[in-house]
C-alpha positions in Angstrom: 41.0 184.0 89.7 39.1 187.1 90.6 39.1 188.8 93.9 36.3 191.2 94.7 36.9 193.3 97.8 34.0 195.3 99.3 34.5 198.2 101.6 33.9 197.8 105.3 33.3 194.1 105.9 35.1 192.5 103.0 33.8 189.6 100.9 36.3 188.0 98.6 35.4 185.4 96.0 38.2 183.4 94.5 37.2 181.4 91.5 39.8 178.8 90.3 40.6 179.1 86.7 40.1 182.9 86.1 43.1 185.0 85.5 42.5 188.6 86.6 42.0 190.2 89.9 40.6 193.4 91.0 40.8 195.2 94.5 39.1 198.1 96.1 40.8 199.5 99.1 39.3 201.3 102.1 41.0 203.8 104.4 42.1 202.3 107.8 39.4 202.5 110.5 40.5 201.5 114.1 44.1 200.1 114.2 44.5 196.9 115.9 48.4 196.9 116.2 48.8 197.3 119.9 45.3 196.3 121.2 44.1 193.1 122.6 42.4 190.9 120.0 38.4 190.6 120.5 37.5 187.7 122.8 35.4 186.4 119.9 38.1 186.6 117.3 38.5 182.8 116.7 34.7 182.5 116.4 34.7 185.3 113.9 37.6 183.8 111.9 35.8 180.5 111.7 32.7 182.2 110.4 34.8 184.2 107.9 36.3 180.9 106.6 32.9 179.7 105.6 31.8 182.9 103.6 33.4 182.0 100.3 31.7 179.0 98.7 33.7 176.1 97.4 35.3 172.9 98.6 37.9 173.1 101.5 41.5 172.4 101.1 42.5 168.8 101.3 46.1 169.1 102.7 49.0 171.4 103.4 52.6 171.0 102.1 55.8 172.6 103.2 59.4 172.7 101.9 62.7 174.1 103.5 64.9 175.8 100.9 67.6 177.3 103.2 68.8 177.5 106.9 70.0 180.3 109.2 72.0 179.1 112.2 71.3 181.0 115.5 71.3 180.1 119.1 68.2 180.1 121.4 69.6 183.1 123.0 68.9 185.0 119.9 65.3 183.8 119.3 63.7 183.8 122.8 64.4 185.9 126.0 66.4 183.9 128.4 67.4 181.3 125.8 70.5 179.2 126.0 73.6 179.0 123.7 72.4 175.9 122.1 72.0 175.9 118.4 68.8 176.8 116.8 68.1 176.0 113.1 66.0 178.8 111.5 64.3 176.9 108.6 63.5 179.2 105.6 60.2 177.8 104.4 57.3 178.1 102.0 53.8 176.4 102.4 51.3 175.1 99.9 47.6 174.6 100.5 46.1 172.0 98.3 42.6 172.1 97.1 40.8 169.5 94.8 41.2 171.8 91.8 44.2 174.0 92.6 46.7 175.3 95.1 47.5 178.5 97.1 51.0 179.4 98.1 51.9 180.8 101.6 55.2 182.9 101.3 57.4 182.6 98.2 61.0 181.7 99.0 64.0 183.8 98.1 67.0 183.7 95.8 70.5 183.0 97.1 71.6 186.7 97.0 68.9 187.7 99.5 69.6 184.6 101.5 73.3 185.8 102.1 71.8 188.8 103.8 70.6 186.6 106.7 74.0 184.9 107.2 75.6 188.0 108.6 78.7 187.2 106.6 78.5 183.5 107.2 77.9 180.8 104.5 74.8 179.0 105.4 72.9 176.2 103.7 70.8 177.1 100.7 69.3 174.7 98.2 68.8 176.2 94.7 66.8 173.2 93.5 64.2 173.5 96.3 63.8 177.4 95.6 63.4 176.3 92.0 60.6 174.0 92.9 58.9 176.8 94.9 59.1 179.0 91.9 57.4 176.4 89.8 54.8 175.9 92.4 54.2 179.7 92.6 53.5 179.6 88.8 51.1 176.8 89.2 49.3 178.4 92.0 46.0 180.2 91.7 46.9 182.6 94.5 49.9 183.7 96.6 49.7 185.0 100.1 52.5 186.6 102.0 52.8 186.6 105.8 55.1 189.7 105.9 57.5 191.9 103.9 60.9 190.5 105.0 63.1 189.1 102.2 62.9 185.6 103.1 59.1 185.5 102.7 58.4 188.0 99.9 61.5 188.0 97.6 60.3 185.2 95.5 57.5 187.3 94.2 59.6 190.5 93.7 63.0 189.2 92.3 61.6 186.2 90.3 62.2 185.9 86.5 58.5 185.4 86.4 57.6 188.4 88.5 55.0 189.9 86.1 53.3 186.5 86.0 53.4 186.1 89.6 52.4 189.7 90.7 48.9 189.3 89.2 48.0 186.6 91.6 49.9 187.8 94.7 47.9 189.7 97.4 50.0 192.2 99.2 48.5 194.4 101.9 48.7 198.2 101.8 51.0 198.1 104.9 53.3 195.5 103.1 53.6 197.7 100.1 54.2 200.7 102.1 57.2 199.2 103.9 58.5 197.7 100.7 58.4 201.1 99.1 59.7 203.4 101.9 61.6 201.2 104.3 62.5 197.8 102.7 64.6 195.3 104.9 67.1 195.4 102.2 67.5 197.3 98.8 67.0 194.2 96.7 63.3 193.9 97.8 62.3 197.5 97.3 59.0 198.0 95.4 58.5 201.2 93.5 54.8 202.4 93.3 54.7 201.6 89.8 55.7 198.0 90.3 53.5 197.7 93.3 50.5 198.3 91.1 51.1 195.0 89.3 50.2 193.1 92.6 46.6 192.8 94.2 47.0 195.3 96.9 44.4 195.2 99.7 43.5 196.9 102.9 41.5 195.4 105.8 40.9 196.2 109.4 41.1 192.8 111.2 39.9 189.8 109.0 39.8 189.0 105.3 38.6 185.8 103.9 40.4 185.0 100.7 39.5 181.6 99.7 37.4 178.7 101.0 38.7 177.9 104.5 41.5 180.6 104.4 41.3 184.0 106.4 43.9 186.6 106.7 44.3 188.2 110.3 46.0 191.4 110.7 49.0 191.1 113.1 51.3 194.1 112.9 54.2 193.9 115.3 57.0 191.9 113.8 56.6 194.2 110.8 54.0 196.8 110.1 52.4 194.6 107.5 52.6 191.4 109.3 49.6 188.9 109.1 48.7 185.6 110.2 46.9 183.1 107.9 44.2 180.7 109.2 43.5 177.5 107.2 40.7 175.0 107.8 41.0 171.7 105.8 38.5 169.1 104.9 39.2 166.8 108.0 38.2 169.9 110.2 41.9 170.3 111.2 42.6 174.0 111.8 46.0 175.6 111.1 47.3 179.1 112.1 50.4 180.2 110.2 51.9 182.8 112.5 54.8 183.9 110.3 57.4 185.4 112.5 55.4 186.3 115.6 57.5 183.6 117.1 60.6 182.0 115.5 60.0 179.0 117.7 56.9 177.5 119.2 58.6 178.1 122.5 57.9 181.8 122.1 54.3 180.9 122.2 54.2 178.1 124.8 56.5 180.1 127.2 54.9 183.5 126.3 58.4 185.0 125.7 59.4 187.5 123.1 62.8 187.7 121.4 65.5 189.1 123.4 65.5 193.0 123.6 68.6 193.2 121.3 66.8 191.2 118.6 63.6 193.3 119.1 65.6 196.4 118.6 67.5 195.1 115.5 64.3 193.9 113.8 62.3 197.1 114.9 59.4 195.1 116.3 56.5 196.3 118.5 57.0 194.2 121.6 53.4 195.3 123.0 51.7 194.0 119.9 53.6 190.8 119.9 52.7 190.2 123.5 49.1 190.5 122.8 49.3 188.2 119.8 51.3 185.6 121.5 48.8 185.5 124.4 46.0 185.0 121.8 47.7 182.4 120.0 48.6 180.3 123.1 44.9 180.5 124.0 43.7 179.1 120.6 46.4 176.4 120.7 45.6 175.3 124.2 42.0 175.7 124.3 40.8 175.0 120.7 43.2 172.5 119.3 44.4 174.8 116.5 47.7 173.8 115.0 50.2 176.7 115.2 52.9 176.8 112.5 55.8 179.2 113.1 57.6 179.7 109.8 61.0 179.0 111.1 60.9 176.4 113.8 62.9 173.5 112.1 62.4 170.8 114.6 58.7 171.4 115.0 58.1 171.4 111.2 60.1 168.3 110.7 58.1 166.7 113.6 54.8 167.7 111.9 56.0 166.2 108.6 56.9 162.9 110.3 53.5 162.6 111.9 51.9 163.4 108.5 50.4 166.6 109.5 52.3 168.4 106.8 53.4 167.0 103.4 56.9 167.6 102.2 56.7 168.1 98.5 54.9 170.6 96.4 52.3 169.7 93.9 
């Protein structure tokens, strides 16, 4: 696979079967972190999704490899003390001739960081399946630089192999180098050069039907991933902008204590949540938070998402 990134308005051509990738970065222009998205953003995303020639994806799969147990009070402002299962997930976009992975799983040592001293469910066999799927994939995309999303391409036994087809943004690399969430996922500048490091202003098409959308706020390098499949269904993978879909439908952030602990930008998240709710309500875009266990299991039961990796 080869990625060719052009300055200004990026064009990225991903050709299944090739093994090398090159990237040319540009300096940041106008930051979008705490600004409202343009009114025509979805139209621009849809147009960008058509710029790379090739067949659209056929389907999308997801797997859950671990759980973290919280309460709704910890994940949404004004939430109850009822239990909330935070699913630890990875997703696979299936094309006629290959696959693209969205996020990369994590090993059990990193998983223990999220338990705050508690033993919580972790399925090594599922994470092994994710590692195998990462190796088969033509491209790997990362929503953001927290351990449960990125550790699988940093701490893998196959890191060198996976790095050559993993896109990281300049902001993700900066965080992983200067202020990683935990020491185990720190990237030195030398190791960062093994990955495809890109920089873009708002949108970046990366494959037929797939567009990255800059969404700093939860982390500095956070991004959403738009996917359009062959039956014209549109998906928006929002990473951790909301841990539950309720964050979007109720337009509520995480509680202040959680925002402070995670070091989020609440103004940026407020703008993003408002935009996501609009495209979900008005444009029938299927919104996928990474951690909403009940929602994801419901999508699987309805056949919207598959539950095994190819």
